[in-house]
TORKOL-4160 file (C-alpha; in steps of 0.2 Angstrom, whole numbers, padded with zeros to 4 digits, m for minus):
389
<pt num="1" X="0088" Y="m0115" Z="0062"/>
<pt num="2" X="0096" Y="m0106" Z="0076"/>
<pt num="3" X="0115" Y="m0111" Z="0076"/>
<pt num="4" X="0126" Y="m0095" Z="0076"/>
<pt num="5" X="0144" Y="m0090" Z="0077"/>
<pt num="6" X="0144" Y="m0083" Z="0095"/>
<pt num="7" X="0158" Y="m0071" Z="0091"/>
<pt num="8" X="0146" Y="m0062" Z="0079"/>
<pt num="9" X="0128" Y="m0066" Z="0086"/>
<pt num="10" X="0121" Y="m0068" Z="0103"/>
<pt num="11" X="0105" Y="m0078" Z="0105"/>
<pt num="12" X="0092" Y="m0070" Z="0116"/>
<pt num="13" X="0091" Y="m0075" Z="0134"/>
<pt num="14" X="0072" Y="m0075" Z="0134"/>
<pt num="15" X="0059" Y="m0084" Z="0124"/>
<pt num="16" X="0045" Y="m0071" Z="0124"/>
<pt num="17" X="0043" Y="m0053" Z="0119"/>
<pt num="18" X="0030" Y="m0040" Z="0119"/>
<pt num="19" X="0031" Y="m0025" Z="0108"/>
<pt num="20" X="0020" Y="m0009" Z="0107"/>
<pt num="21" X="0021" Y="0001" Z="0091"/>
<pt num="22" X="0015" Y="0017" Z="0083"/>
<pt num="23" X="0015" Y="0015" Z="0064"/>
<pt num="24" X="0012" Y="0028" Z="0050"/>
<pt num="25" X="0010" Y="0023" Z="0032"/>
<pt num="26" X="0004" Y="0029" Z="0015"/>
<pt num="27" X="0000" Y="0022" Z="m0002"/>
<pt num="28" X="0002" Y="0029" Z="m0019"/>
<pt num="29" X="m0007" Y="0022" Z="m0034"/>
<pt num="30" X="m0005" Y="0026" Z="m0053"/>
<pt num="31" X="m0018" Y="0019" Z="m0065"/>
<pt num="32" X="m0017" Y="0023" Z="m0084"/>
<pt num="33" X="m0032" Y="0016" Z="m0093"/>
<pt num="34" X="m0026" Y="0023" Z="m0110"/>
<pt num="35" X="m0043" Y="0025" Z="m0119"/>
<pt num="36" X="m0053" Y="0031" Z="m0104"/>
<pt num="37" X="m0043" Y="0040" Z="m0090"/>
<pt num="38" X="m0026" Y="0041" Z="m0081"/>
<pt num="39" X="m0026" Y="0044" Z="m0062"/>
<pt num="40" X="m0013" Y="0047" Z="m0049"/>
<pt num="41" X="m0019" Y="0045" Z="m0031"/>
<pt num="42" X="m0012" Y="0045" Z="m0014"/>
<pt num="43" X="m0020" Y="0039" Z="0002"/>
<pt num="44" X="m0021" Y="0050" Z="0018"/>
<pt num="45" X="m0007" Y="0046" Z="0030"/>
<pt num="46" X="m0013" Y="0032" Z="0042"/>
<pt num="47" X="m0008" Y="0033" Z="0060"/>
<pt num="48" X="m0010" Y="0016" Z="0068"/>
<pt num="49" X="m0007" Y="0009" Z="0085"/>
<pt num="50" X="m0003" Y="m0009" Z="0088"/>
<pt num="51" X="0005" Y="m0024" Z="0097"/>
<pt num="52" X="0017" Y="m0038" Z="0093"/>
<pt num="53" X="0019" Y="m0054" Z="0103"/>
<pt num="54" X="0034" Y="m0065" Z="0099"/>
<pt num="55" X="0040" Y="m0082" Z="0104"/>
<pt num="56" X="0058" Y="m0086" Z="0100"/>
<pt num="57" X="0059" Y="m0083" Z="0081"/>
<pt num="58" X="0040" Y="m0081" Z="0078"/>
<pt num="59" X="0032" Y="m0064" Z="0079"/>
<pt num="60" X="0014" Y="m0059" Z="0076"/>
<pt num="61" X="0005" Y="m0043" Z="0078"/>
<pt num="62" X="m0010" Y="m0032" Z="0073"/>
<pt num="63" X="m0011" Y="m0013" Z="0070"/>
<pt num="64" X="m0026" Y="m0003" Z="0068"/>
<pt num="65" X="m0031" Y="0015" Z="0064"/>
<pt num="66" X="m0043" Y="0017" Z="0078"/>
<pt num="67" X="m0048" Y="0035" Z="0073"/>
<pt num="68" X="m0056" Y="0028" Z="0057"/>
<pt num="69" X="m0064" Y="0013" Z="0065"/>
<pt num="70" X="m0073" Y="0024" Z="0077"/>
<pt num="71" X="m0079" Y="0038" Z="0066"/>
<pt num="72" X="m0082" Y="0029" Z="0050"/>
<pt num="73" X="m0081" Y="0010" Z="0049"/>
<pt num="74" X="m0082" Y="0010" Z="0030"/>
<pt num="75" X="m0065" Y="0019" Z="0030"/>
<pt num="76" X="m0056" Y="0008" Z="0043"/>
<pt num="77" X="m0038" Y="0003" Z="0041"/>
<pt num="78" X="m0032" Y="m0013" Z="0048"/>
<pt num="79" X="m0016" Y="m0023" Z="0046"/>
<pt num="80" X="m0012" Y="m0041" Z="0052"/>
<pt num="81" X="0005" Y="m0049" Z="0051"/>
<pt num="82" X="0015" Y="m0064" Z="0056"/>
<pt num="83" X="0033" Y="m0065" Z="0054"/>
<pt num="84" X="0046" Y="m0079" Z="0056"/>
<pt num="85" X="0064" Y="m0073" Z="0058"/>
<pt num="86" X="0076" Y="m0087" Z="0061"/>
<pt num="87" X="0095" Y="m0087" Z="0056"/>
<pt num="88" X="0092" Y="m0096" Z="0040"/>
<pt num="89" X="0074" Y="m0093" Z="0035"/>
<pt num="90" X="0063" Y="m0078" Z="0036"/>
<pt num="91" X="0044" Y="m0077" Z="0032"/>
<pt num="92" X="0032" Y="m0063" Z="0031"/>
<pt num="93" X="0013" Y="m0065" Z="0031"/>
<pt num="94" X="0002" Y="m0049" Z="0029"/>
<pt num="95" X="m0016" Y="m0044" Z="0027"/>
<pt num="96" X="m0018" Y="m0025" Z="0024"/>
<pt num="97" X="m0034" Y="m0016" Z="0021"/>
<pt num="98" X="m0035" Y="0003" Z="0017"/>
<pt num="99" X="m0051" Y="0012" Z="0018"/>
<pt num="100" X="m0057" Y="0024" Z="0005"/>
<pt num="101" X="m0048" Y="0040" Z="0009"/>
<pt num="102" X="m0038" Y="0043" Z="m0007"/>
<pt num="103" X="m0036" Y="0060" Z="m0015"/>
<pt num="104" X="m0033" Y="0063" Z="m0033"/>
<pt num="105" X="m0016" Y="0072" Z="m0037"/>
<pt num="106" X="m0017" Y="0071" Z="m0056"/>
<pt num="107" X="m0031" Y="0066" Z="m0068"/>
<pt num="108" X="m0032" Y="0066" Z="m0087"/>
<pt num="109" X="m0048" Y="0061" Z="m0096"/>
<pt num="110" X="m0046" Y="0054" Z="m0114"/>
<pt num="111" X="m0051" Y="0065" Z="m0123"/>
<pt num="112" X="m0051" Y="0081" Z="m0112"/>
<pt num="113" X="m0060" Y="0097" Z="m0115"/>
<pt num="114" X="m0055" Y="0115" Z="m0109"/>
<pt num="115" X="m0069" Y="0123" Z="m0099"/>
<pt num="116" X="m0060" Y="0140" Z="m0099"/>
<pt num="117" X="m0065" Y="0144" Z="m0081"/>
<pt num="118" X="m0064" Y="0136" Z="m0064"/>
<pt num="119" X="m0082" Y="0132" Z="m0058"/>
<pt num="120" X="m0076" Y="0130" Z="m0040"/>
<pt num="121" X="m0074" Y="0149" Z="m0039"/>
<pt num="122" X="m0087" Y="0162" Z="m0040"/>
<pt num="123" X="m0089" Y="0172" Z="m0056"/>
<pt num="124" X="m0079" Y="0188" Z="m0056"/>
<pt num="125" X="m0067" Y="0182" Z="m0042"/>
<pt num="126" X="m0049" Y="0179" Z="m0044"/>
<pt num="127" X="m0046" Y="0161" Z="m0050"/>
<pt num="128" X="m0062" Y="0160" Z="m0060"/>
<pt num="129" X="m0056" Y="0164" Z="m0077"/>
<pt num="130" X="m0043" Y="0151" Z="m0081"/>
<pt num="131" X="m0042" Y="0147" Z="m0100"/>
<pt num="132" X="m0032" Y="0131" Z="m0096"/>
<pt num="133" X="m0044" Y="0124" Z="m0084"/>
<pt num="134" X="m0051" Y="0107" Z="m0091"/>
<pt num="135" X="m0064" Y="0094" Z="m0088"/>
<pt num="136" X="m0051" Y="0083" Z="m0080"/>
<pt num="137" X="m0046" Y="0097" Z="m0068"/>
<pt num="138" X="m0065" Y="0099" Z="m0063"/>
<pt num="139" X="m0067" Y="0081" Z="m0059"/>
<pt num="140" X="m0050" Y="0081" Z="m0049"/>
<pt num="141" X="m0055" Y="0096" Z="m0039"/>
<pt num="142" X="m0073" Y="0090" Z="m0036"/>
<pt num="143" X="m0067" Y="0073" Z="m0031"/>
<pt num="144" X="m0056" Y="0080" Z="m0018"/>
<pt num="145" X="m0070" Y="0091" Z="m0010"/>
<pt num="146" X="m0076" Y="0087" Z="0007"/>
<pt num="147" X="m0092" Y="0079" Z="0001"/>
<pt num="148" X="m0084" Y="0066" Z="m0010"/>
<pt num="149" X="m0066" Y="0064" Z="m0004"/>
<pt num="150" X="m0064" Y="0047" Z="0004"/>
<pt num="151" X="m0076" Y="0037" Z="m0008"/>
<pt num="152" X="m0064" Y="0034" Z="m0022"/>
<pt num="153" X="m0053" Y="0019" Z="m0019"/>
<pt num="154" X="m0052" Y="0004" Z="m0007"/>
<pt num="155" X="m0037" Y="m0008" Z="m0007"/>
<pt num="156" X="m0034" Y="m0025" Z="0000"/>
<pt num="157" X="m0017" Y="m0033" Z="0000"/>
<pt num="158" X="m0013" Y="m0051" Z="0005"/>
<pt num="159" X="0005" Y="m0057" Z="0004"/>
<pt num="160" X="0018" Y="m0070" Z="0009"/>
<pt num="161" X="0036" Y="m0069" Z="0007"/>
<pt num="162" X="0050" Y="m0082" Z="0011"/>
<pt num="163" X="0068" Y="m0077" Z="0012"/>
<pt num="164" X="0084" Y="m0088" Z="0014"/>
<pt num="165" X="0099" Y="m0080" Z="0022"/>
<pt num="166" X="0116" Y="m0087" Z="0015"/>
<pt num="167" X="0128" Y="m0080" Z="0028"/>
<pt num="168" X="0116" Y="m0086" Z="0042"/>
<pt num="169" X="0129" Y="m0090" Z="0056"/>
<pt num="170" X="0137" Y="m0072" Z="0056"/>
<pt num="171" X="0123" Y="m0061" Z="0050"/>
<pt num="172" X="0106" Y="m0061" Z="0060"/>
<pt num="173" X="0090" Y="m0055" Z="0052"/>
<pt num="174" X="0081" Y="m0058" Z="0069"/>
<pt num="175" X="0093" Y="m0045" Z="0077"/>
<pt num="176" X="0086" Y="m0031" Z="0066"/>
<pt num="177" X="0067" Y="m0036" Z="0066"/>
<pt num="178" X="0062" Y="m0048" Z="0079"/>
<pt num="179" X="0075" Y="m0045" Z="0093"/>
<pt num="180" X="0077" Y="m0064" Z="0096"/>
<pt num="181" X="0095" Y="m0061" Z="0094"/>
<pt num="182" X="0108" Y="m0048" Z="0095"/>
<pt num="183" X="0121" Y="m0043" Z="0082"/>
<pt num="184" X="0138" Y="m0041" Z="0091"/>
<pt num="185" X="0149" Y="m0038" Z="0076"/>
<pt num="186" X="0144" Y="m0030" Z="0059"/>
<pt num="187" X="0140" Y="m0042" Z="0045"/>
<pt num="188" X="0130" Y="m0044" Z="0030"/>
<pt num="189" X="0122" Y="m0058" Z="0019"/>
<pt num="190" X="0115" Y="m0061" Z="0001"/>
<pt num="191" X="0096" Y="m0065" Z="0002"/>
<pt num="192" X="0085" Y="m0075" Z="m0010"/>
<pt num="193" X="0067" Y="m0080" Z="m0009"/>
<pt num="194" X="0050" Y="m0082" Z="m0016"/>
<pt num="195" X="0034" Y="m0072" Z="m0014"/>
<pt num="196" X="0016" Y="m0071" Z="m0018"/>
<pt num="197" X="0005" Y="m0055" Z="m0017"/>
<pt num="198" X="m0014" Y="m0053" Z="m0020"/>
<pt num="199" X="m0020" Y="m0035" Z="m0022"/>
<pt num="200" X="m0038" Y="m0029" Z="m0025"/>
<pt num="201" X="m0041" Y="m0011" Z="m0030"/>
<pt num="202" X="m0060" Y="m0006" Z="m0030"/>
<pt num="203" X="m0066" Y="0011" Z="m0037"/>
<pt num="204" X="m0082" Y="0018" Z="m0030"/>
<pt num="205" X="m0091" Y="0026" Z="m0044"/>
<pt num="206" X="m0101" Y="0037" Z="m0032"/>
<pt num="207" X="m0087" Y="0049" Z="m0035"/>
<pt num="208" X="m0090" Y="0051" Z="m0053"/>
<pt num="209" X="m0109" Y="0052" Z="m0052"/>
<pt num="210" X="m0108" Y="0065" Z="m0038"/>
<pt num="211" X="m0094" Y="0075" Z="m0048"/>
<pt num="212" X="m0105" Y="0074" Z="m0064"/>
<pt num="213" X="m0120" Y="0081" Z="m0055"/>
<pt num="214" X="m0110" Y="0095" Z="m0047"/>
<pt num="215" X="m0102" Y="0099" Z="m0064"/>
<pt num="216" X="m0120" Y="0100" Z="m0072"/>
<pt num="217" X="m0126" Y="0112" Z="m0058"/>
<pt num="218" X="m0112" Y="0123" Z="m0059"/>
<pt num="219" X="m0110" Y="0123" Z="m0078"/>
<pt num="220" X="m0128" Y="0124" Z="m0083"/>
<pt num="221" X="m0128" Y="0143" Z="m0087"/>
<pt num="222" X="m0112" Y="0143" Z="m0096"/>
<pt num="223" X="m0109" Y="0127" Z="m0104"/>
<pt num="224" X="m0127" Y="0121" Z="m0107"/>
<pt num="225" X="m0134" Y="0104" Z="m0102"/>
<pt num="226" X="m0135" Y="0097" Z="m0120"/>
<pt num="227" X="m0118" Y="0102" Z="m0124"/>
<pt num="228" X="m0111" Y="0095" Z="m0108"/>
<pt num="229" X="m0120" Y="0079" Z="m0111"/>
<pt num="230" X="m0113" Y="0078" Z="m0129"/>
<pt num="231" X="m0095" Y="0080" Z="m0123"/>
<pt num="232" X="m0097" Y="0068" Z="m0108"/>
<pt num="233" X="m0104" Y="0055" Z="m0119"/>
<pt num="234" X="m0091" Y="0057" Z="m0132"/>
<pt num="235" X="m0078" Y="0055" Z="m0118"/>
<pt num="236" X="m0086" Y="0040" Z="m0110"/>
<pt num="237" X="m0096" Y="0030" Z="m0123"/>
<pt num="238" X="m0081" Y="0019" Z="m0128"/>
<pt num="239" X="m0073" Y="0019" Z="m0110"/>
<pt num="240" X="m0065" Y="0004" Z="m0103"/>
<pt num="241" X="m0063" Y="0012" Z="m0086"/>
<pt num="242" X="m0059" Y="m0002" Z="m0074"/>
<pt num="243" X="m0068" Y="m0001" Z="m0057"/>
<pt num="244" X="m0062" Y="m0017" Z="m0050"/>
<pt num="245" X="m0044" Y="m0023" Z="m0053"/>
<pt num="246" X="m0036" Y="m0039" Z="m0046"/>
<pt num="247" X="m0017" Y="m0042" Z="m0046"/>
<pt num="248" X="m0009" Y="m0059" Z="m0043"/>
<pt num="249" X="0010" Y="m0058" Z="m0042"/>
<pt num="250" X="0022" Y="m0073" Z="m0040"/>
<pt num="251" X="0039" Y="m0067" Z="m0037"/>
<pt num="252" X="0057" Y="m0073" Z="m0036"/>
<pt num="253" X="0068" Y="m0062" Z="m0025"/>
<pt num="254" X="0086" Y="m0058" Z="m0023"/>
<pt num="255" X="0095" Y="m0045" Z="m0013"/>
<pt num="256" X="0107" Y="m0040" Z="0001"/>
<pt num="257" X="0105" Y="m0036" Z="0019"/>
<pt num="258" X="0118" Y="m0028" Z="0031"/>
<pt num="259" X="0118" Y="m0026" Z="0050"/>
<pt num="260" X="0130" Y="m0012" Z="0056"/>
<pt num="261" X="0134" Y="m0011" Z="0075"/>
<pt num="262" X="0140" Y="0006" Z="0079"/>
<pt num="263" X="0141" Y="0003" Z="0097"/>
<pt num="264" X="0136" Y="m0010" Z="0110"/>
<pt num="265" X="0117" Y="m0014" Z="0110"/>
<pt num="266" X="0115" Y="m0002" Z="0095"/>
<pt num="267" X="0111" Y="m0009" Z="0078"/>
<pt num="268" X="0107" Y="m0001" Z="0060"/>
<pt num="269" X="0100" Y="m0015" Z="0049"/>
<pt num="270" X="0096" Y="m0012" Z="0030"/>
<pt num="271" X="0091" Y="m0023" Z="0016"/>
<pt num="272" X="0085" Y="m0021" Z="m0002"/>
<pt num="273" X="0078" Y="m0034" Z="m0013"/>
<pt num="274" X="0073" Y="m0034" Z="m0032"/>
<pt num="275" X="0060" Y="m0047" Z="m0038"/>
<pt num="276" X="0055" Y="m0053" Z="m0055"/>
<pt num="277" X="0037" Y="m0058" Z="m0054"/>
<pt num="278" X="0024" Y="m0067" Z="m0065"/>
<pt num="279" X="0009" Y="m0055" Z="m0064"/>
<pt num="280" X="m0009" Y="m0058" Z="m0068"/>
<pt num="281" X="m0021" Y="m0044" Z="m0069"/>
<pt num="282" X="m0039" Y="m0044" Z="m0072"/>
<pt num="283" X="m0052" Y="m0031" Z="m0072"/>
<pt num="284" X="m0070" Y="m0025" Z="m0076"/>
<pt num="285" X="m0081" Y="m0010" Z="m0078"/>
<pt num="286" X="m0096" Y="m0017" Z="m0069"/>
<pt num="287" X="m0098" Y="m0004" Z="m0056"/>
<pt num="288" X="m0096" Y="0010" Z="m0069"/>
<pt num="289" X="m0109" Y="0002" Z="m0080"/>
<pt num="290" X="m0122" Y="0001" Z="m0065"/>
<pt num="291" X="m0118" Y="0019" Z="m0059"/>
<pt num="292" X="m0122" Y="0027" Z="m0076"/>
<pt num="293" X="m0138" Y="0017" Z="m0077"/>
<pt num="294" X="m0143" Y="0024" Z="m0060"/>
<pt num="295" X="m0138" Y="0041" Z="m0064"/>
<pt num="296" X="m0149" Y="0041" Z="m0080"/>
<pt num="297" X="m0164" Y="0035" Z="m0069"/>
<pt num="298" X="m0161" Y="0050" Z="m0057"/>
<pt num="299" X="m0160" Y="0062" Z="m0072"/>
<pt num="300" X="m0175" Y="0054" Z="m0080"/>
<pt num="301" X="m0177" Y="0047" Z="m0098"/>
<pt num="302" X="m0171" Y="0063" Z="m0107"/>
<pt num="303" X="m0164" Y="0063" Z="m0125"/>
<pt num="304" X="m0148" Y="0070" Z="m0117"/>
<pt num="305" X="m0146" Y="0055" Z="m0105"/>
<pt num="306" X="m0128" Y="0048" Z="m0102"/>
<pt num="307" X="m0123" Y="0034" Z="m0113"/>
<pt num="308" X="m0122" Y="0018" Z="m0104"/>
<pt num="309" X="m0105" Y="0010" Z="m0108"/>
<pt num="310" X="m0105" Y="m0008" Z="m0113"/>
<pt num="311" X="m0099" Y="m0021" Z="m0100"/>
<pt num="312" X="m0081" Y="m0024" Z="m0102"/>
<pt num="313" X="m0068" Y="m0036" Z="m0094"/>
<pt num="314" X="m0050" Y="m0041" Z="m0097"/>
<pt num="315" X="m0036" Y="m0051" Z="m0091"/>
<pt num="316" X="m0017" Y="m0053" Z="m0095"/>
<pt num="317" X="m0001" Y="m0061" Z="m0088"/>
<pt num="318" X="0016" Y="m0054" Z="m0090"/>
<pt num="319" X="0034" Y="m0054" Z="m0081"/>
<pt num="320" X="0038" Y="m0037" Z="m0072"/>
<pt num="321" X="0047" Y="m0031" Z="m0057"/>
<pt num="322" X="0044" Y="m0028" Z="m0039"/>
<pt num="323" X="0056" Y="m0020" Z="m0026"/>
<pt num="324" X="0057" Y="m0020" Z="m0007"/>
<pt num="325" X="0068" Y="m0009" Z="0005"/>
<pt num="326" X="0069" Y="m0010" Z="0024"/>
<pt num="327" X="0078" Y="0000" Z="0037"/>
<pt num="328" X="0079" Y="m0003" Z="0056"/>
<pt num="329" X="0087" Y="0008" Z="0069"/>
<pt num="330" X="0087" Y="m0001" Z="0086"/>
<pt num="331" X="0093" Y="m0002" Z="0104"/>
<pt num="332" X="0093" Y="m0019" Z="0112"/>
<pt num="333" X="0100" Y="m0024" Z="0129"/>
<pt num="334" X="0091" Y="m0041" Z="0127"/>
<pt num="335" X="0079" Y="m0037" Z="0141"/>
<pt num="336" X="0072" Y="m0020" Z="0134"/>
<pt num="337" X="0072" Y="m0014" Z="0116"/>
<pt num="338" X="0066" Y="0000" Z="0106"/>
<pt num="339" X="0069" Y="0011" Z="0091"/>
<pt num="340" X="0062" Y="0014" Z="0073"/>
<pt num="341" X="0060" Y="0004" Z="0058"/>
<pt num="342" X="0052" Y="0006" Z="0041"/>
<pt num="343" X="0050" Y="m0002" Z="0024"/>
<pt num="344" X="0045" Y="0003" Z="0006"/>
<pt num="345" X="0036" Y="m0009" Z="m0007"/>
<pt num="346" X="0035" Y="m0005" Z="m0025"/>
<pt num="347" X="0024" Y="m0015" Z="m0037"/>
<pt num="348" X="0024" Y="m0012" Z="m0056"/>
<pt num="349" X="0013" Y="m0018" Z="m0070"/>
<pt num="350" X="0016" Y="m0014" Z="m0088"/>
<pt num="351" X="0008" Y="m0024" Z="m0103"/>
<pt num="352" X="0008" Y="m0017" Z="m0120"/>
<pt num="353" X="m0006" Y="m0029" Z="m0125"/>
<pt num="354" X="m0018" Y="m0022" Z="m0112"/>
<pt num="355" X="m0026" Y="m0005" Z="m0111"/>
<pt num="356" X="m0020" Y="m0003" Z="m0093"/>
<pt num="357" X="m0004" Y="0001" Z="m0083"/>
<pt num="358" X="m0002" Y="0002" Z="m0065"/>
<pt num="359" X="0011" Y="0007" Z="m0052"/>
<pt num="360" X="0009" Y="0005" Z="m0033"/>
<pt num="361" X="0020" Y="0011" Z="m0019"/>
<pt num="362" X="0018" Y="0008" Z="m0001"/>
<pt num="363" X="0029" Y="0015" Z="0013"/>
<pt num="364" X="0028" Y="0013" Z="0032"/>
<pt num="365" X="0038" Y="0019" Z="0047"/>
<pt num="366" X="0035" Y="0014" Z="0065"/>
<pt num="367" X="0042" Y="0018" Z="0082"/>
<pt num="368" X="0042" Y="0003" Z="0094"/>
<pt num="369" X="0046" Y="m0002" Z="0112"/>
<pt num="370" X="0046" Y="m0019" Z="0120"/>
<pt num="371" X="0052" Y="m0030" Z="0133"/>
<pt num="372" X="0057" Y="m0049" Z="0135"/>
<pt num="373" X="0053" Y="m0062" Z="0148"/>
<pt num="374" X="0053" Y="m0080" Z="0151"/>
<pt num="375" X="0071" Y="m0087" Z="0152"/>
<pt num="376" X="0076" Y="m0098" Z="0137"/>
<pt num="377" X="0082" Y="m0116" Z="0139"/>
<pt num="378" X="0098" Y="m0110" Z="0130"/>
<pt num="379" X="0101" Y="m0096" Z="0144"/>
<pt num="380" X="0097" Y="m0108" Z="0158"/>
<pt num="381" X="0110" Y="m0121" Z="0152"/>
<pt num="382" X="0123" Y="m0107" Z="0149"/>
<pt num="383" X="0120" Y="m0100" Z="0167"/>
<pt num="384" X="0122" Y="m0118" Z="0174"/>
<pt num="385" X="0138" Y="m0121" Z="0164"/>
<pt num="386" X="0145" Y="m0104" Z="0170"/>
<pt num="387" X="0140" Y="m0109" Z="0188"/>
<pt num="388" X="0150" Y="m0125" Z="0187"/>
<pt num="389" X="0166" Y="m0116" Z="0182"/>
């Protein structure tokens, strides 16, 4: 597990490490529910503080967005991870929760209707008259308003990946990521592995009920309640809008990693892998169904009440692709280390037999600084041997 070519790789002289880190991250989600709505969303940039503790080639850590935890527990963001970086095998275990702070960057309802004006402006003011402004634009703008923003999406990710390093005596993955070794001469290696990822995406239909109510209040004089109800019902009565989606992804990975040593104690490490995954997706519109029922109760039993969509669920399995990229810029003199590192994860789901398509992109970047302690048995033996010379 730890055997190396000492001309290329130097084992760490210490068993233990402690690292403080500041991590920023963001997620992008695109969901296309062909007969209901297509939405592009992005989370607010999360700024987390955290700590990692390492023992030899095992490293575990936690990072937390303390601002969200203090001000609004429902939007808290947390991330737990355990990594194993040996010369031959590397494993990642991660749990990540992103609170509901997504904003809509693009929205298209099917079918859509032009309103001909922008109700977020006062009549007679610049921006009010807009012949291209549609119902989708109104929902997007209202959902991003202060009163509603943050209640749209919550995501949970649980994942595990296992990599095998082929050129494991001359190339050191730990040198770039766990600091349990130092790369002395530049080297690279092919990678191969397996992975499993479970993702859950939940939509809070509070967004749509609030946006609908605001639309009605602002459109009452111009559009008319009855006309608006008719258009809304025509749009939504056959909707299969999914309010809870679950992805299970079993993936075979392949790729390449390279450690470049531009100067003593400095390292630039990069890796890229492409995976072919067997993906299972399931979803339902239960939350949407219940929200429309509650909305009708609030408006009373009027002839113009919203049509309650039928309960709907679906599932399907396909083969599709995932991709992961990593970059590490580090300084490490074996006692102290610090630098920056980041990663990009892309998940794709396309299935022509189901009415839904999804893309998810997650990126993170962090600054870190740490130190090592506790002399290793390897270093003690090496010092003793040097003392006898």
